C-alpha positions, 0 to 999 in steps of 0.5 A: 500500500502506498503512503498517504503522501504517495497517494496524494502526489500520484492523484495530483499528477494524474490530474495534471495539477501542480502544487499551486493548483491544488492549493487554490482548489483546497485552500491548503497552503502550497508549502504545507501541501509540499511537505505533506507530499514529501512525508515531512508532516502528517496532514490534518484530517480537515486537509485530507478531506479538502485534498480528496474532494479537490482530487475527486478520489479516496485516500487510503489510511490503513483500513480507512478510506477518506 
C-alpha cells in the first residue's frame, strides 16, 4: 500500500495539477501541501478531506478510506 503522501502526489499528477493548483482548489497552503507530499508532516484530517474532494478520489489510511 502506498503512503498517504504517495497517494496524494500520484492523484495530483494524474490530474495534471501542480502544487499551486491544488492549493487554490483546497485552500491548503502550497508549502504545507509540499511537505505533506514529501512525508515531512502528517496532514490534518480537515486537509485530507479538502485534498480528496479537490482530487475527486479516496485516500487510503490503513483500513480507512477518506
